[in-house]
C-alpha positions in Angstrom: 99.7 84.7 63.1 98.7 86.8 59.8 100.6 89.9 58.8 98.9 93.2 60.0 97.9 95.5 57.2 96.8 99.3 58.0 95.2 101.3 56.3 96.2 104.5 55.2 94.0 106.4 57.7 95.9 104.5 60.3 98.8 105.5 59.3 98.2 108.7 59.3 95.8 108.9 62.3 97.4 106.6 65.0 100.9 104.9 63.3 103.2 108.0 62.0 105.8 110.2 63.8 105.2 111.7 67.1 107.1 114.4 68.8 106.5 112.4 72.2 105.6 108.7 72.8 105.2 107.9 76.6 105.6 104.1 77.7 103.3 103.3 80.5 99.4 104.6 80.7 99.3 104.3 84.0 99.0 108.0 86.3 102.5 109.0 85.8 102.1 108.4 81.8 98.9 109.6 81.6 99.6 112.6 83.5 102.9 113.3 81.6 101.1 113.0 78.5 98.4 115.6 79.8 100.5 118.2 81.2 103.2 117.5 77.9 100.5 118.5 75.7 99.3 121.4 77.4 102.6 122.7 77.4 103.2 122.0 73.6 99.7 122.5 72.1 100.7 121.7 68.4 102.7 118.5 69.4 102.1 115.0 68.6 101.6 113.2 71.9 100.9 109.3 72.0 100.7 106.8 75.1 101.3 103.4 74.9 100.0 101.0 77.1 100.6 97.0 76.7 97.5 95.7 78.1 94.0 96.9 77.9 94.2 98.3 81.3 97.5 99.6 83.2 99.3 96.4 83.9 101.1 97.9 87.3 99.3 99.4 90.2 97.1 102.4 88.9 93.5 100.2 88.5 94.9 97.7 91.3 95.7 100.0 94.2 94.0 100.0 97.1 92.5 103.7 96.9 94.7 105.0 99.8 95.1 109.2 99.4 98.2 108.9 101.7 101.2 110.4 102.5 102.9 108.3 105.5 101.6 106.9 109.0 103.8 107.7 112.2 105.7 104.6 111.7 106.7 105.2 108.2 108.1 108.0 108.8 110.1 107.5 111.4 111.4 104.8 109.4 112.0 106.7 106.2 113.8 109.3 108.5 116.2 106.9 110.1 117.5 105.9 106.5 117.3 108.6 104.6 117.4 111.8 106.5 115.2 114.7 107.9 115.5 116.4 104.6 114.6 113.4 102.5 111.3 112.9 104.4 110.5 116.8 104.3 111.2 116.4 100.3 109.3 113.5 99.9 106.5 114.1 101.9 105.9 117.5 100.4 106.4 116.1 97.1 103.3 113.5 98.0 101.0 116.0 99.5 101.3 118.5 96.6 101.0 115.2 94.4 97.5 114.5 96.1 96.3 118.1 96.2 97.5 118.3 92.1 95.6 115.2 91.4 92.5 116.4 93.3 92.5 119.7 91.1 93.5 117.9 88.0 90.2 115.8 88.2 88.5 117.0 91.2 87.3 115.6 93.9 84.0 114.1 92.4 84.9 112.5 89.5 87.9 110.5 91.9 85.3 110.0 94.3 87.3 111.6 96.8 86.9 111.1 100.5 88.7 113.0 103.4 88.0 110.1 105.9 91.2 110.2 107.6 93.8 106.9 107.8 94.8 105.1 111.1 97.5 103.3 112.4 96.7 99.9 114.3 99.0 98.1 116.6 98.4 94.7 118.0 99.7 93.7 121.4 103.3 92.3 120.1 103.8 96.1 118.9 103.9 97.9 122.0 107.3 99.3 122.0 106.7 100.8 118.5 103.3 102.0 119.3 104.8 104.0 122.3 107.6 105.0 120.0 104.9 106.6 117.7 103.1 107.8 120.0 106.6 109.8 121.3 107.0 111.1 117.9 103.2 112.7 117.5 104.4 115.7 118.3 107.0 116.1 116.4 105.9 115.2 112.9 103.1 117.7 114.0 105.7 120.3 114.3 107.9 119.1 111.1 105.2 118.6 108.5 102.6 121.6 109.9 104.2 123.9 107.4 103.6 121.5 104.8 99.8 120.4 105.8 98.9 123.5 106.7 97.8 122.4 110.6 99.6 121.3 113.8 96.5 119.2 114.5 98.4 115.9 112.0 98.3 113.5 113.9 97.0 112.2 117.3 96.0 109.2 119.6 92.2 107.9 118.7 92.7 104.5 121.1 89.4 105.8 122.6 87.7 105.4 119.2 88.7 101.5 118.9 85.3 100.1 119.9 83.4 101.9 117.0 85.3 99.2 114.9 85.4 96.5 116.8 88.8 95.4 115.9 90.4 92.3 118.1 94.1 92.0 119.5 94.3 95.7 119.0 95.7 97.9 121.9 96.3 101.3 120.2 95.2 103.5 117.5 96.8 106.8 115.8 95.1 109.0 113.7 96.3 110.8 110.5 93.4 113.5 109.9 94.9 114.8 106.6 94.4 111.7 104.9 91.6 110.3 102.8 90.7 107.6 100.4 89.6 107.6 96.1 87.9 105.5 93.6 90.7 103.8 91.6 88.9 102.8 88.7 87.0 106.4 88.6 90.5 107.9 88.5 91.7 106.1 85.3 88.3 106.6 83.9 88.6 110.1 84.4 92.5 110.6 83.1 91.9 108.3 80.0 89.1 110.7 79.6 90.9 114.2 80.1 93.9 112.9 77.9 91.9 112.3 74.8 89.8 115.4 75.6 93.4 117.3 75.7 94.5 116.0 72.3 96.8 112.8 73.3 96.4 109.7 71.8 96.0 106.6 73.7 96.7 103.2 72.3 96.0 99.9 74.6 97.4 96.6 73.8 100.5 97.7 72.4 103.0 96.5 73.7 106.7 98.3 73.7 109.6 95.8 73.2 112.9 97.3 72.0 114.0 101.1 71.9 117.0 102.6 69.9 118.5 106.1 70.2 119.2 107.5 66.7 120.5 111.1 65.7 117.1 113.0 66.0 114.8 110.5 67.2 114.0 107.2 68.9 112.8 104.0 67.1 110.2 101.8 69.3 109.4 98.3 68.5 105.9 97.6 69.3 103.1 95.4 68.8 101.9 97.7 65.9 105.0 97.7 64.3 108.0 100.5 64.5 107.3 104.0 65.5 109.4 107.3 66.1 109.4 109.4 68.4 111.5 112.7 68.9 110.8 112.1 72.7 110.0 109.3 74.4 109.2 109.0 78.1 109.3 105.6 80.1 106.8 105.7 82.9 106.7 101.7 83.0 107.9 101.9 86.5 108.9 97.8 87.7 108.5 97.3 84.4 111.9 100.0 83.4 114.5 96.8 84.3 113.4 95.3 80.6 115.0 98.7 78.8 117.5 99.6 81.5 118.2 96.9 84.2 121.1 98.6 85.9 118.7 101.5 87.1 117.3 101.0 91.4 114.1 100.0 90.8 113.0 96.9 92.6 109.5 95.0 91.5 107.1 94.6 94.8 103.7 92.5 93.9 101.0 93.6 96.4 97.8 91.3 97.0 94.7 92.7 97.4 91.1 91.1 98.1 87.2 92.1 98.4 85.0 90.8 100.4 81.3 90.2 99.6 78.6 92.8 100.7 78.4 93.4 104.5 75.2 94.3 105.8 75.6 97.6 108.2 79.8 97.3 107.6 80.8 100.8 109.2 84.5 101.1 109.0 85.1 104.7 107.8 88.7 105.5 107.3 91.8 103.9 105.3 94.0 102.0 107.8 97.4 100.4 107.7 98.6 97.9 110.3 101.7 95.9 110.9 104.0 98.8 109.9 101.7 99.3 107.4 102.5 96.2 105.7 98.8 95.8 106.0 96.1 97.8 104.7 92.1 97.7 104.3 89.1 100.0 103.9 85.8 100.2 103.5 84.7 100.0 99.3 81.1 100.3 99.4 79.5 97.9 101.7 82.1 95.7 101.1 85.9 95.1 102.7 88.7 95.7 100.9 92.1 93.8 102.4 95.6 93.9 100.7 99.4 93.4 101.7 101.8 90.4 103.2 104.4 91.3 100.7 107.0 91.1 104.0 106.2 87.4 104.1 108.3 86.9 101.6 110.1 89.8 100.1 112.1 87.5 97.7 108.9 86.0 96.2 106.8 89.4 95.9 110.0 91.1 94.1 108.4 89.9 90.8 106.4 91.5 87.9 104.5 88.8 87.5 101.1 88.8 88.2 99.5 86.1 90.7 98.4 85.0 94.0 100.5 82.5 96.7 98.7 81.0 98.9 101.1 82.3 102.2 100.1 85.7 101.5 96.0 84.8 100.8 96.1 82.8 104.4 97.3 85.2 105.9 95.2 87.8 104.7 92.0 85.7 105.6 93.0 85.4 109.0 93.7 89.2 109.4 90.2 89.5 108.2 89.0 87.0 110.1 90.8 86.9 113.6 91.2 90.7 113.7 89.5 93.3 111.4 85.8 91.4 111.3 86.4 88.4 114.3 84.5 85.8 113.7 82.5 87.3 110.9 84.1 85.1 107.8 82.8 87.1 105.1 82.9 85.2 101.1 85.8 86.3 99.0 84.5 87.5 96.0 87.3 89.4 94.2 91.1 89.0 94.1 94.4 90.4 92.7 97.6 91.7 92.7 99.5 94.6 91.5 102.9 96.0 91.1 104.5 98.9 92.9 108.1 99.7 92.5 110.8 100.4 95.4 114.6 102.0 95.7 117.1 102.6 97.9 115.8 106.4 97.9 112.6 108.3 98.7 112.5 110.3 95.6 111.0 109.0 92.6 113.7 108.8 89.5 112.9 111.5 86.7 115.7 112.0 84.2 116.8 111.5 81.7 118.2 107.5 80.7 119.7 108.2 77.0 119.1 110.5 74.5 116.0 111.1 73.2 114.9 109.1 76.1 113.7 109.8 79.9 112.2 108.3 82.7 109.8 108.7 85.2 109.0 105.8 87.9 109.8 104.5 91.0 106.9 105.9 93.7 107.8 103.3 96.5 104.3 102.5 97.0 102.7 106.0 97.0 102.0 106.1 93.6 98.4 107.4 93.6 100.1 110.6 95.7 103.8 111.0 93.9 101.8 110.2 90.7 100.4 113.0 89.1 103.5 115.4 90.5 106.1 112.8 88.7 103.4 113.4 85.5 103.9 116.9 85.4 107.7 117.2 86.1 108.4 114.8 83.5 106.6 116.7 81.2 108.6 120.1 82.4 111.9 118.0 81.8 110.9 117.0 78.6 109.8 120.4 77.4 113.2 122.1 78.7 115.5 119.6 76.2 
């Protein structure tokens, strides 16, 4: 490969030392850079993204503006306790509000369509448990959400949607959806407006903490920074393999345009392992990593026949029974999970910090995580 030779102007403008370098150009990374620039207007702040577009989930998610269905809340409270659940639901709710305030609902194409959890006959016991817990969670979360009418039984509305093999439907009235592409475009535009430099196609392959700075090995050569923030989510194992950050790949498909499609809302199925919504006049459907957790615990992009066949089966037999629409788009994104519900926002080494692991809730948690990371670095 020919040696890259950069001009004086390129060195002065793009490659010389920065006060803060954020590695990862997704929701967390860009918002962290924006808030850092606002806290420190004279600082030189740069975001390095290894691909043309973020390679995790920021532009590959389903666009759910959600904070938890009843079954998810039950499981998370059981695993982590009530105090931890309340803390993370508050972070999700406040994170969504912060994102909407930062970019505006029009730019996000945000719609408060509500969220619905579907239960098939095999999940009758779980459905009954969730119905019994609705009043409890309405009361528990009311101080956070601002209303006591969060969850309600919407089973009577099932005929509106035409699902097959669904017996119970519960509604979360406070959830919504947005356009993930517009979200990222708006964040990029705002970052540049605030004075942040964003460089795409620039992978970081190594980090070295030194006495007064951090040296980054990048696709553009070595760069220096006073502080480095890793907003690399599941990909952070490249630098800190001991962190509790486990990748979880999510596979997604989108159908051809479907005339007269009317499916307003965001929908969760099979304990949230499947999710779908209308996008324009198409149907988006994703999930299925529970079919083979080990195979989907990867940062590699890709599709598997096991998951794709199950998605199509669910589409053709449950969601749009008998219609068999053509599939126009298929892709995968990579999330990050860990034992704790809280994201990791902490120092990792001298001069190096982390803001990662949103546990599949990056849309809700990303902006707040970026703001917290910016405040953390500013206090050092």
